[in-house]
C-alpha positions in Angstrom: -46.8 86.5 68.0 -44.4 83.9 68.8 -45.2 80.3 69.4 -43.6 78.3 72.0 -42.9 74.6 71.1 -42.5 72.3 74.4 -40.1 68.8 73.1 -40.3 66.5 75.3 -37.5 64.3 75.9 -38.2 61.8 78.2 -41.4 59.8 78.2 -43.9 60.3 81.3 -43.0 57.7 84.4 -39.7 57.7 83.5 -36.7 59.0 85.2 -33.8 61.4 84.1 -32.0 58.8 82.3 -35.0 57.4 80.2 -35.1 54.6 82.7 -38.4 53.6 84.2 -39.0 53.8 87.9 -38.8 50.9 89.6 -41.2 49.0 92.4 -39.9 49.7 95.8 -40.5 45.6 96.4 -38.3 45.2 93.3 -35.4 47.4 94.6 -35.8 45.4 97.9 -35.6 42.1 96.0 -32.4 43.4 94.2 -30.9 44.7 97.3 -31.5 41.3 98.9 -29.5 39.6 95.6 -26.6 42.2 96.6 -27.0 40.7 99.8 -26.7 37.4 98.9 -23.4 37.9 96.6 -21.4 39.9 99.1 -21.8 37.1 101.2 -22.3 33.7 99.1 -20.4 34.6 96.4 -18.2 37.2 96.8 -14.6 35.9 98.0 -16.8 32.7 99.1 -13.0 30.7 99.3 -10.8 33.7 100.8 -8.5 32.4 103.2 -10.2 33.3 106.9 -8.2 31.6 109.8 -10.1 30.8 113.0 -8.0 33.2 115.7 -7.0 32.2 118.7 -8.9 32.7 121.9 -7.5 35.8 124.1 -6.5 35.4 127.8 -7.9 38.1 129.9 -11.4 36.3 130.0 -12.4 35.7 133.5 -11.9 32.2 133.9 -8.7 31.9 131.1 -6.6 34.5 133.2 -6.6 32.6 136.5 -5.6 29.4 134.8 -1.4 28.5 134.9 0.6 30.4 132.4 1.0 26.8 130.2 -2.9 25.8 130.5 -3.5 29.9 129.2 -1.4 29.0 126.2 -3.2 25.9 125.6 -6.2 27.7 125.9 -5.9 29.7 123.5 -6.5 27.5 120.9 -10.0 26.1 122.5 -12.0 26.7 119.6 -10.2 24.6 117.4 -10.2 22.3 119.7 -14.1 21.8 119.3 -14.5 22.3 116.1 -11.9 19.2 115.4 -14.5 17.4 117.7 -17.4 18.4 116.0 -15.7 16.8 113.0 -14.5 14.0 115.1 -18.3 13.4 116.2 -19.6 13.2 112.7 -16.6 10.9 111.9 -18.2 8.6 114.2 -21.6 8.9 113.1 -20.9 8.4 108.9 -19.1 5.9 110.3 -21.9 3.7 111.7 -23.7 2.1 108.9 -21.6 -0.3 107.5 -22.9 -0.6 104.3 -22.0 2.8 103.4 -19.3 3.7 101.1 -17.4 4.8 104.1 -14.3 6.5 102.2 -16.7 8.2 100.7 -18.9 9.2 103.4 -16.3 10.1 106.0 -14.3 12.7 104.0 -17.4 14.5 102.8 -18.6 15.1 106.5 -16.0 15.9 108.1 -13.5 17.9 105.4 -16.0 21.1 105.7 -16.7 21.0 109.2 -12.4 21.2 109.7 -13.1 23.4 106.6 -14.8 26.5 108.6 -11.4 26.8 110.7 -9.8 28.0 107.4 -12.6 29.3 105.0 -15.5 29.3 106.3 -17.9 30.3 103.7 -15.9 28.1 101.2 -17.4 25.2 104.0 -21.0 26.0 103.6 -20.7 25.6 99.9 -18.5 22.4 100.3 -21.4 21.1 102.8 -24.0 21.7 100.6 -22.6 19.8 97.9 -21.4 17.4 99.4 -25.3 16.8 100.9 -26.9 15.1 98.1 -23.6 12.9 97.1 -23.6 11.2 101.0 -27.7 11.0 100.6 -27.4 9.4 97.1 -25.0 7.4 98.2 -25.7 6.7 101.8 -27.8 3.0 102.6 -29.8 4.5 104.9 -32.4 5.9 103.1 -34.7 6.8 106.3 -32.1 9.5 106.5 -33.5 11.6 103.1 -32.0 14.0 101.8 -29.0 14.4 105.3 -27.4 10.9 106.0 -26.6 10.9 109.7 -23.1 12.5 109.5 -24.1 14.9 106.9 -26.9 16.0 109.7 -24.2 16.6 111.9 -21.8 18.1 109.3 -24.5 20.9 108.3 -25.5 22.1 111.4 -22.3 22.1 112.9 -20.8 24.2 109.6 -24.1 26.7 110.0 -23.3 27.2 113.6 -19.4 27.6 113.2 -20.3 29.9 109.8 -22.8 32.0 111.2 -20.7 32.7 114.2 -17.8 33.7 112.0 -19.8 35.9 109.7 -22.8 38.6 110.6 -26.1 37.4 110.8 -27.4 38.3 107.5 -25.1 35.5 106.2 -27.1 33.3 108.7 -30.4 33.7 107.0 -29.3 33.1 103.6 -27.6 30.0 104.5 -30.7 28.9 106.6 -32.4 30.4 103.2 -30.5 27.8 100.8 -30.7 24.7 103.3 -34.5 25.4 102.8 -34.3 25.3 99.2 -32.4 22.1 98.9 -34.9 20.5 101.4 -37.9 21.9 99.4 -36.0 20.9 95.8 -35.0 17.1 97.3 -38.6 16.8 99.0 -40.1 17.3 95.7 -39.5 13.7 94.0 -35.8 14.1 93.0 -34.9 11.5 96.4 -37.1 9.0 97.6 -39.0 10.8 100.1 -42.4 9.1 98.6 -41.0 5.6 100.2 -39.0 6.4 103.0 -40.1 10.0 104.5 -37.7 12.8 104.9 -36.1 14.8 107.5 -35.9 18.2 106.3 -38.3 19.1 108.8 -36.0 18.5 111.9 -32.9 19.9 109.9 -35.1 23.3 109.2 -36.1 23.9 112.8 -33.1 22.4 114.7 -31.0 24.7 112.4 -33.4 27.7 112.5 -33.2 27.7 116.5 -29.3 27.4 116.0 -29.1 30.2 113.9 -31.0 32.5 115.8 -29.7 31.6 119.2 -26.1 32.9 117.1 -27.9 35.7 115.6 -29.2 37.0 119.2 -25.7 36.7 120.4 -24.0 38.5 117.5 -27.3 41.3 118.2 -26.2 41.8 122.0 -22.0 41.4 121.6 -22.4 44.5 119.2 -24.9 46.3 121.6 -22.3 45.8 124.1 -19.6 46.7 121.8 -21.4 49.8 121.2 -22.2 50.3 125.1 -18.1 50.3 125.6 -17.1 52.6 122.9 -19.8 54.9 123.8 -19.0 54.8 127.7 -15.2 55.1 126.7 -16.2 58.5 124.8 -18.4 59.4 127.2 -15.3 59.1 129.9 -12.9 60.8 127.6 -15.3 63.8 127.0 -16.5 63.8 131.0 -12.3 64.3 131.6 -11.2 66.5 128.9 -15.1 68.5 130.8 -13.4 68.4 134.0 -9.8 69.2 132.8 -11.5 72.8 130.8 -13.4 73.6 134.2 -10.4 73.2 136.6 -8.6 75.1 134.3 -11.2 77.8 134.4 -10.9 77.8 138.1 -7.4 78.6 138.1 -7.5 81.0 135.6 -10.2 82.6 137.9 -8.3 82.2 141.1 -5.0 83.2 139.6 -7.1 86.8 138.0 -7.9 87.4 141.9 -4.0 87.0 142.5 -2.6 89.1 139.6 -5.3 91.7 139.4 -4.5 92.4 143.4 -0.8 92.6 142.4 -1.6 95.1 139.5 -3.7 96.9 140.8 -1.4 97.8 144.1 1.7 98.6 141.1 -0.9 100.9 139.3 -2.0 102.7 142.8 1.6 103.0 143.8 3.2 104.3 140.1 0.0 107.2 140.3 1.2 108.1 144.1 4.7 107.7 143.6 5.8 110.9 142.3 3.8 112.8 145.3 6.3 111.5 147.4 9.3 113.2 146.2 9.8 116.6 145.9 9.9 118.3 142.6 10.5 115.2 140.9 12.3 115.4 137.2 9.8 115.4 134.2 11.6 112.5 133.1 10.4 110.3 136.8 7.2 111.9 136.4 6.8 110.5 132.5 8.1 107.0 134.0 5.7 106.7 136.8 2.9 107.9 134.6 3.6 105.1 131.9 4.5 102.1 134.5 0.6 103.3 135.6 -1.1 103.6 132.3 0.5 99.8 131.4 -0.8 98.4 134.6 -3.8 99.4 134.0 -4.4 98.3 130.3 -2.7 94.5 131.5 -5.4 94.8 134.1 -8.6 95.9 131.7 -6.9 93.0 129.2 -6.8 90.4 131.7 -10.5 91.0 133.1 -11.3 91.3 129.6 -10.3 88.1 128.6 -11.6 86.5 132.2 -14.8 87.5 130.3 -14.9 84.8 128.2 -13.9 81.7 130.2 -16.1 83.3 133.6 -19.7 81.8 133.5 -22.4 83.6 134.3 -23.4 82.2 137.4 -19.8 83.0 139.0 -19.8 85.5 141.7 -16.2 86.7 142.9 -15.4 85.7 145.9 -15.6 88.7 148.7 -12.7 86.8 150.9 -9.5 86.8 149.6 -7.7 83.6 148.3 -6.7 81.2 150.8 -3.2 80.7 151.2 -0.7 77.5 153.5 -1.2 80.0 156.5 -5.5 78.4 156.4 -4.4 75.6 156.2 -5.4 75.1 159.6 -9.5 76.0 159.2 -9.0 73.2 156.6 -7.4 71.0 159.0 -10.1 71.9 161.4 -13.1 71.5 158.9 -11.6 67.6 157.6 -11.4 66.9 161.7 -15.0 67.6 161.9 -15.9 65.8 159.3 -14.4 62.6 160.8 -11.1 62.5 159.0 -8.0 62.0 161.7 -5.6 64.5 159.8 -2.0 65.5 161.3 0.2 68.3 160.2 4.1 68.5 159.8 6.2 71.0 159.1 9.4 71.4 158.2 12.3 74.1 157.3 12.3 77.5 157.6 8.7 79.1 157.1 8.8 81.6 154.7 6.2 83.6 152.7 6.0 82.2 148.8 4.3 84.1 145.8 0.7 83.9 146.2 -0.1 81.6 143.2 2.0 79.2 145.4 -0.1 79.4 148.0 -2.9 79.1 146.3 -1.8 75.9 144.5 -0.8 74.2 147.3 -3.7 75.0 149.9 -5.6 74.0 146.8 -3.8 70.4 146.5 -3.9 70.0 150.0 -7.6 70.6 149.8 -8.2 68.0 147.6 -6.3 65.4 148.1 -7.7 65.3 152.0 -11.4 65.5 149.8 -10.2 61.8 147.6 -9.5 61.1 151.4 -13.0 61.7 152.6 -14.5 60.3 149.2 -12.5 57.0 148.7 -11.1 56.0 152.1 -13.6 56.8 154.7 -12.4 56.4 158.6 -8.6 56.4 157.7 -5.7 58.9 159.2 -4.0 60.8 157.1 -0.5 63.0 157.4 0.0 66.1 156.0 3.7 67.2 155.8 4.6 71.0 154.3 8.9 71.3 153.5 9.8 74.1 152.8 13.2 73.6 150.6 15.8 76.0 149.1 14.4 75.7 145.8 10.6 75.6 146.6 7.8 73.8 148.5 7.4 70.2 149.2 3.8 68.8 150.0 3.4 65.2 150.8 -0.4 64.1 151.4 -0.6 60.0 152.4 -3.1 58.5 154.1 -4.0 54.9 155.4 -6.5 52.2 154.0 -9.3 52.5 155.8 -10.2 50.8 158.6 -13.8 48.8 157.8 -13.9 48.4 153.9 -16.3 45.9 154.0 -18.1 47.9 156.5 -17.9 51.5 155.5 -18.2 51.8 151.3 -16.1 54.6 149.4 -18.1 57.3 147.6 -18.0 56.2 144.0 -16.9 60.0 142.6 -16.0 61.0 139.5 -12.3 60.2 140.0 -10.8 63.5 138.2 -9.2 65.6 141.5 -6.3 64.2 140.3 -6.5 65.7 137.0 -7.2 69.3 138.6 -3.7 68.9 140.9 -1.9 67.7 137.9 -3.3 70.9 136.2 -2.1 73.4 139.1 1.6 71.8 138.9 1.8 71.8 135.1 0.9 75.2 135.6 4.1 76.1 137.9 6.3 73.4 136.0 6.0 71.7 139.4 6.1 67.8 140.4 3.5 65.5 140.7 3.3 61.7 141.8 0.3 59.4 143.3 -0.3 56.1 143.4 -1.0 53.7 146.4 1.2 52.6 149.2 2.4 49.6 150.3 -0.5 49.0 153.3 -2.9 49.5 151.0 -3.2 53.4 151.3 -2.7 56.5 148.9 -0.3 59.0 148.5 0.1 62.4 146.6 3.7 64.0 146.7 4.6 67.4 144.5 7.4 69.7 144.6 6.2 73.4 143.8 9.8 75.3 142.5 10.3 79.2 143.9 13.5 81.3 142.5 15.0 82.2 145.1 15.0 86.2 145.8 18.6 87.3 144.1 17.7 85.0 140.6 16.4 87.2 139.2 19.0 89.6 139.9 21.9 87.8 138.3 
């Protein structure tokens, strides 16, 4: 018979490391003290200069160049004025040691521009000195100059740090007020101004905290909007590439089918063809069918489930008159001009050119309702040139343009890039918009050279 002995190495209720589990209140207190140490003790006198103001604000950017440069120092000027105000309050009482009171009330305010947390501690250290040295015992524990100094320091430091730091500064200020009003100073004789200090500072710090929270929320919203716009642009780009792949599939599939049919029928058009010729045409047909099958398989990955293959053939530049008629019925005045010798181009170029004109005219209808447009098509030696330009809307204040997603240009650039072409798009001097495209087309004899 085997006896099993259980040895308990950890006392009940203890953790794995032998330490007793701590209560939630204890953990909250430890975390709070850790936050106090990080906010007000660690690197308290670190050098953190106050940055200059940016010049992209709604008011600052409208100022002249010289004034904009001075406006960059606005925060420093405001703090300097606050220091001057505390200096005036400290020098009101002639019976007080002015040479002692003035530096102790001015230096903490000025110090907020370079060492904000250190300025708070300097203000806290200067408060009892000015309170004892001051002759106005009705202002205990804060004299008039130190009262304004501490409020200014609390405000500036709260703006330059995070909301948690503001809470700790107010808590330490309240703790000092409780200690100062507990009989250390002459409170029992002349009263105290701790109440006004705590109430006013609480209101100021609350406003600063709300400002911090609102600013942080705006930054998060802006960042999210940027990410959303980037993702929307990427999604639109992928959708446009998928559309181009579908359209090119119809074009390439047609040509591959013709190749396969011609290769299958070619041996029957020659009387007694040699076996080598029959084998060559059979190989051509097999390769064409295999390529067509592979093309359809790859396209199935990017094709949406609800996509239906169009019954009609893909449009070309020959169908451009029908497109212009449709946009004219929609209210757009458009004219077409063709230069050069009209010739048949590769079907991919014809399709892309048609889609580019279609998208450019759609953008005109959407963003410049009531404007006039002109479509110029130039058949040149090395390719095809397109220029779609529209004027400004006649009554922009009466007819508001449709907002749109603004990704039509992305689709046009994708088509041009696919054909190794060039494209420029931008506003014109008269307030309109112009899209210029060049699609290179190889000459018929270039492949034989």
